[in-house]
Structure formats: C-alpha cells, structure tokens
C-alpha positions as CSV (number, residue, x, y, z in Angstrom):
1,M,-5.1,23.9,-4.8
2,S,-1.6,24.8,-3.5
3,E,1.6,22.8,-3.8
4,P,1.3,19.8,-1.6
5,T,4.0,19.1,1.1
6,V,5.5,15.7,2.1
7,E,6.1,14.7,5.7
8,L,7.8,11.4,6.8
9,L,6.3,9.8,9.9
10,R,7.8,6.9,11.8
11,G,6.4,4.5,14.4
12,A,4.4,6.2,17.2
13,D,4.4,9.6,15.3
14,I,1.9,8.0,12.9
15,A,-0.8,8.0,15.7
16,R,-1.2,11.8,15.4
17,H,-2.6,11.3,11.9
18,L,-4.6,8.1,12.5
19,D,-8.0,9.5,11.6
20,A,-6.8,11.1,8.4
21,L,-5.0,8.0,7.3
22,A,-8.1,5.9,8.0
23,Q,-10.3,8.3,6.0
24,L,-7.9,8.3,3.1
25,R,-8.0,4.5,2.9
26,I,-11.7,4.4,3.0
27,T,-12.0,7.1,0.3
28,V,-9.4,5.9,-2.2
29,F,-10.1,2.2,-1.8
30,R,-13.7,2.6,-2.7
31,E,-12.5,3.2,-6.3
32,F,-11.8,0.4,-8.7
33,P,-9.9,-2.0,-8.5
34,Y,-10.4,-2.4,-4.7
35,L,-14.0,-1.4,-4.5
36,Y,-13.5,-1.6,-0.7
37,E,-16.4,-0.8,1.6
38,G,-14.3,0.3,4.6
39,S,-15.1,1.3,8.2
40,A,-13.3,3.6,10.6
41,E,-13.3,0.9,13.3
42,Y,-11.4,-1.6,11.1
43,E,-9.0,1.0,9.7
44,T,-8.0,2.0,13.2
45,R,-7.1,-1.6,14.1
46,Y,-5.3,-2.1,10.8
47,L,-3.2,1.0,11.1
48,Q,-2.2,0.2,14.7
49,T,0.4,-2.3,13.3
50,Y,2.3,0.7,11.7
51,I,2.0,2.7,14.9
52,D,3.4,-0.2,17.0
53,S,6.4,-0.8,14.7
54,P,9.4,1.5,15.4
55,S,10.7,0.6,11.8
56,S,7.5,1.7,10.0
57,L,7.2,4.6,7.6
58,V,4.3,6.7,6.5
59,V,4.9,9.2,3.7
60,L,2.1,11.8,4.3
61,V,1.1,14.3,1.7
62,R,-0.8,17.4,2.8
63,D,-2.4,20.4,1.1
64,G,-2.3,22.9,3.9
65,D,-3.7,21.2,6.9
66,R,-5.6,18.6,4.9
67,A,-4.2,15.1,4.3
68,V,-4.5,14.3,0.6
69,G,-2.3,11.3,0.2
70,A,-0.2,8.7,2.1
71,S,1.9,5.7,1.6
72,T,3.0,3.1,4.2
73,S,5.7,0.5,4.8
74,L,7.3,-1.6,7.5
75,P,9.5,-4.7,7.7
76,L,7.6,-7.7,6.3
77,A,8.4,-9.6,9.5
78,E,6.2,-7.1,11.3
79,A,3.4,-7.0,8.7
80,H,0.0,-8.7,9.1
81,Q,0.1,-12.5,9.0
82,E,-1.7,-12.7,5.6
83,M,1.2,-10.8,4.0
84,R,3.8,-13.0,5.6
85,D,2.3,-16.4,4.9
86,P,3.0,-16.5,1.1
87,F,6.7,-15.8,1.8
88,L,6.9,-18.4,4.6
89,A,5.2,-21.0,2.3
90,A,7.8,-20.3,-0.4
91,G,10.7,-20.5,2.0
92,L,11.7,-16.9,1.5
93,P,13.4,-15.1,4.5
94,L,11.0,-12.5,6.0
95,E,13.9,-10.6,7.6
96,Q,15.2,-9.6,4.1
97,Y,12.0,-7.9,3.0
98,H,10.4,-4.5,3.5
99,Y,6.7,-4.5,2.8
100,F,5.0,-1.6,1.1
101,G,1.4,-1.2,2.2
102,E,-1.0,1.2,0.5
103,S,-0.3,4.2,-1.8
104,L,-3.2,6.6,-1.6
105,L,-3.8,9.9,-3.4
106,L,-7.0,11.8,-3.8
107,R,-7.8,12.2,-7.5
108,P,-6.8,15.8,-8.0
109,Y,-3.3,15.1,-6.7
110,R,-2.5,12.2,-9.1
111,G,-0.2,12.6,-12.0
112,R,2.0,15.0,-10.2
113,G,5.0,12.7,-9.4
114,L,3.8,11.9,-5.9
115,G,3.4,8.2,-6.6
116,L,7.0,8.1,-7.7
117,R,8.0,9.9,-4.5
118,F,6.2,7.3,-2.5
119,F,8.4,4.6,-3.9
120,E,11.6,6.6,-3.6
121,E,11.0,7.4,0.1
122,R,10.0,3.8,1.0
123,E,12.9,2.3,-0.9
124,A,15.3,4.7,0.8
125,H,13.8,3.7,4.2
126,A,14.3,0.0,3.4
127,R,18.0,0.7,2.6
128,E,18.4,2.5,5.9
129,L,17.1,-0.6,7.6
130,G,19.5,-2.8,5.7
131,L,16.7,-4.7,3.9
132,P,17.7,-5.9,0.4
133,W,14.2,-6.6,-0.9
134,T,11.0,-4.6,-1.2
135,T,7.6,-6.1,-1.9
136,F,3.9,-5.2,-2.2
137,C,0.7,-6.8,-3.3
138,A,-2.1,-5.6,-5.4
139,V,-5.7,-6.9,-6.0
140,E,-6.2,-8.8,-9.2
141,R,-9.5,-8.1,-11.0
142,P,-10.6,-9.6,-14.4
143,G,-10.2,-7.3,-17.4
144,G,-14.0,-7.5,-18.0
145,H,-15.0,-6.6,-14.5
146,P,-18.4,-4.7,-14.6
147,S,-17.1,-1.9,-12.3
148,R,-13.9,-1.3,-14.3
149,P,-14.0,2.3,-15.6
150,P,-13.4,2.8,-19.3
151,D,-10.4,5.1,-18.6
152,Y,-8.8,2.8,-16.0
153,V,-5.1,2.3,-16.5
154,P,-3.4,-0.4,-14.3
155,N,-0.2,0.4,-12.5
156,D,1.7,-2.6,-13.9
157,A,3.8,-0.6,-16.4
158,F,4.7,2.0,-13.7
159,W,5.7,-0.7,-11.3
160,G,7.8,-2.4,-14.0
161,R,9.7,0.8,-14.7
162,R,10.5,1.0,-11.0
163,G,12.1,-2.4,-11.3
164,Y,9.4,-4.5,-9.7
165,V,8.6,-8.0,-11.0
166,R,5.3,-9.8,-10.6
167,E,5.8,-13.1,-8.8
168,P,2.9,-15.4,-9.8
169,A,3.8,-18.0,-7.1
170,L,3.3,-15.4,-4.3
171,Q,-0.4,-14.6,-3.7
172,C,-2.6,-14.0,-0.7
173,R,-6.3,-13.9,-0.3
174,L,-8.2,-11.4,1.7
175,I,-11.9,-11.0,2.4
176,W,-13.7,-7.6,2.3
177,P,-17.1,-6.3,1.2
178,D,-17.2,-4.7,-2.3
179,V,-19.1,-1.4,-2.5
180,G,-22.8,-2.2,-2.9
181,A,-22.3,-6.0,-2.3
182,A,-24.6,-7.8,0.1
183,S,-21.8,-9.7,1.8
184,P,-18.0,-9.9,1.9
185,S,-16.1,-12.0,-0.7
186,E,-12.6,-13.4,-1.1
187,K,-10.1,-11.5,-3.3
188,T,-6.8,-12.6,-4.7
189,L,-3.8,-10.2,-4.4
190,G,-0.6,-10.8,-6.2
191,F,2.9,-9.8,-5.0
192,W,5.5,-7.8,-6.8
193,R,9.1,-7.6,-5.5
194,K,12.4,-5.8,-6.2
195,R,16.0,-6.4,-5.1
196,L,17.2,-3.0,-4.2
197,D,20.9,-3.5,-5.1
198,A,19.8,-4.6,-8.6
199,A,18.4,-1.1,-9.3
C-alpha cells in the first residue's frame, strides 16, 4: 500500500470519477452505523447533484489509480431537499451554510489523518465561497443496536474537536434498506454545525 494522494474536484470534473464515487458509497455505507444496501443506479442519481453544482467540491483520495476515499460538499441551498428542510423549518438562512456530504475511506486507509484532511479542505472551500457556516448530518443508531461492532467508536469526539456542535432541533429522516432487511425503513439523522469564524 503506497502513500495515497489527494485530488480536489469541482463541479463537472466530478463526473470523471462518478463510478468510483458510487462504489465507495456502496462499500463504506454497508458498514455500521449506516448499514446501507445501496445500488449503482441510485448512487448515480444522487451524485449528479454534485456534478451539476459549480460550487461543489469532492476531495478524492487515490492509491495509484484506485479511488480509496472521498468526501463531498456543496452549498446547502443546492443540496437535496431533505437536507434543506430542517433549516427552512428552523428559520435558518440556507445561503449562509455549506453542506458536507459523505466522508468515505476504505478501512486500510483510516487512522492516517485523511479524515482530518477532508474537513480542512471542505472548510477552506466554504471560506472561499464566503459561507460562514458548515454543517453535516449523521445517522443516529441506538447504543444497543444488534449490528453495532464491539470495537465501534463514534465520531462525536472527533467532530467536537473540530468545533462542531450537535443541534438536537435539526433532524432529517431518510428511508433506505438496511443490509439484510426485507424492506426499507426510516432513519433519523442529526445535524452538526460550526461557525467558521469562531474556529
């Protein structure tokens, strides 16, 4: 395993790596806590939002020619409706927020500082766009979930060290099929946010 390289992709440039990004989402999100049973067809539609936005950013990690990690972001005003709705309901201005999508790393590449790099690059991009707030959401699973691995460590402490605060009033609900489940079910995702000039 060589030293991975990081490439920044914006807008239409993301399309060149669409298949690799879709496969990363399917692979990584099968793990706890998402347990997501994904499909290439859905992923292609989902990622088109980032391709269509000239203000989007993908931080792509490669080991040689192989994509081994990626992280996404775009202005919240251009994100999927489910992400915008909690902010609209709370009376928060969408135009002040940059939304962080997924952070994906294959297991052998974790613990090498790339997760931190994902946040640094996306926060820098938000500043370039003049957006004072960054936000993301994460699925909420009960502590006693039967699929929770014994060695699972939540990212809450890491996010807190980056200056992110969990906002209990901001939640969205998405439906997807859990791995091995007979049918899709609704999941609750909680939002975290950070004011960049408070860092």
